[in-house]
N, C-alpha and C positions, 0 to 999 in steps of 0.2 A: 541368774537374773540377766536382764538385758543391759546392754551398754549404750544408753542414750546420752548424747552430748548436745550442748548448745554451741552454735557458731554464730556470732554476731556479724551482721552484714556491714561491710565497709561503706563509706559515703557514696561511692559511685558503683557499688555492686548492683547490677540490674536484676540479678536473680535468674537471668536467662541461661539455661544449662549449656547452650551452644557456645556461650562466651566464656565458660568456666575454664580455668587453666588446670593443668595436672592430668593425672591418668584417669581414664574413664573405663567404665565397665565394658567388657568386650561383648560382641554379638554372641559368641559361644557361651559366655557366662549367663547372658540374658536368656538364651535358649535353654539353659539348665534350670533357670528360675521359673520360666513361664508355666510349666506343668504344675510346679509346686504352688505357685500363686493361685492358679485355677483350682487346684484341689483344696487349698485353704478356704477359698471363697465358697466352694460347694459345701464343705463340711460345716462352715459357719452357718450357711443357710439351713442345714439340717438342724442345728441347735436352735436357730431362730424359729423355724417352722414347728419344732417340737414345743417351744415356749408358747407360740401362738395357740397351738392345740390345747396346751395345759390351761391357758387362760380361758379359751372358748369353752372348754369342758367344765370348768368350775362355775362359770357364769350361767351356763344352761346345758346340761349334758344331753337333754333330749333334742335340742336344736342349737347347734353351735354357731349359727348365724349371728346372734347378738354378741357373742364373745369375739367372733372374728371382726365384727364391726368395730368393736373397741380396739383390737390390736391394729386394725387398718388405720384408725384415726390416730393412734399413738405414734405410729411411724418409726420412731427410733428405738433401738434395742434397749438402751438404759431405761427408758420409760416403761417398756414392757417388763423388764426385770422388777422394777419398783411396783408395778401393778400385780405381778405374780406374787411378790413378797407380801403385799397388802391383802390380797385375796386369800392366799393359802395359809399365811401365818396364824391367824386366829383359829381357822378350821383345824390345822394340824395340832395346835395346842389343845384344842377341845377333845381330840381323839384320845389323847393321853398315852400314846405309844412312844416310849423313849427311842426306839429304833426309827420310827417315822420322823420324829422331831430332829434326830441326828441327820437323817438322810436329807430332810428339807433344808436344814441349816447349811449342810455341805453344798447342796445344789445352788442355793442363793449365793453363798460366798464365791463359788466357782463361776457362776454367771457374771458376777461383777468383775472377776479376774479377767475374763475373756472379752469383755464388752468392747474394747478398743482394737483388738487384734485385726479384724477384717479391715477397718478403716485405715489403720496404720500401714498395712501391707498394700491394699488396693489403691490407696490414694498417695502412696509414696512417689516421690519424683525420681522414677527409675532412670530417666534420661540423664540425670545428673549424678548417678551412682558412680562410685569409683571401683577400681579393680579389687579392692578389699571388701566389696559389697556394702560399703557405708553409703547410706541413702538418706536424703532429706525427707522428713515426714511431713512437715508443714512449716509455714511461716507463723511466728508468734511475736508478741511484744511484751516487754516489761519495762521497768524504770530505766534500764540501760539501753533500750532501743529495740530494733527489729532483729530477731535471730531465727535461725532454723534449728529445729530439733533433728538430729541425725541419729541413726541407729544402724548397727551392722546387721544386715539381713541376708546372711549366706544360706546355702541349702540346708545346713544343719539347723540353723535357727528356724527356718520355715518348717522343716520336718518336726521339730520339737513343738511348734505351735499347732500344727495339724494333729499331732498326738494328743496334746492338751484339749483341743476342741473335741476330738473323738471321745475322750474320757468324760468331758462335761456332757456331751450328748448322751452317752450311755448312762450317766448318773441321772440325768433328767428323765430318761425312759424308765429306769428302775424306780425312780420316785413315783412316776405315774402309775406303774404297776402296783407298788406298795400302797399308794393312796387308794386305788380302786379296790384293792383287797381289804382295806380297812372298813369298807361299807358293804 
C-alpha cells in the first residue's frame, strides 16, 4: 500500500517550496520521473477514454453523441464511474451471467481504486519533493489545522501505478467485449 503521511504547517510556514529547508529532489531524479509521470497520465487517459466510450455505448450504441454529451458534462472521473455503475448495474444483473456480473463488479471496484492516481501524481508539488521522493500532494485542513499530505512517489511507485492502470484498462476493455457478446 502507499505511505501517505500528514505534516501540519507551522505558524509561519508559507508553503513556498523555494523557502523549504532540507534536501531537495535533484534534477537527475526529476529527469527519471518525468517520463513515468507522462506515461501514467497517458495510461490514465486510456482508462478514462474507454470509460467514456462504455457510457456512450450503453446510452445509445447507434449514435454515441448523446452518451459523449453526458460524459463531457460530468467532467470528473468519479462521476463517470458512478454513472457507469448506475447504467450498467441493472443491465448486467438482467443478463443473468455470473461471469459478466463478476467482471462488472471487478471493473467497478478497480475504477474506484484508481480514481485519484492521476490527480495525486500530476498535481503533486514536485518542486518541494525531497531526495527520498517524498512529495506534497495537496494542502488540506482538519480540526488540528492546515496540513499537507505527502507520499513517497519514487520510480518503483510510479511503475506500480502504471501497471495497475494498464490492468484496469484491460479489464474495462474485456468487460466491453463480454458485454457486447451477451447480446
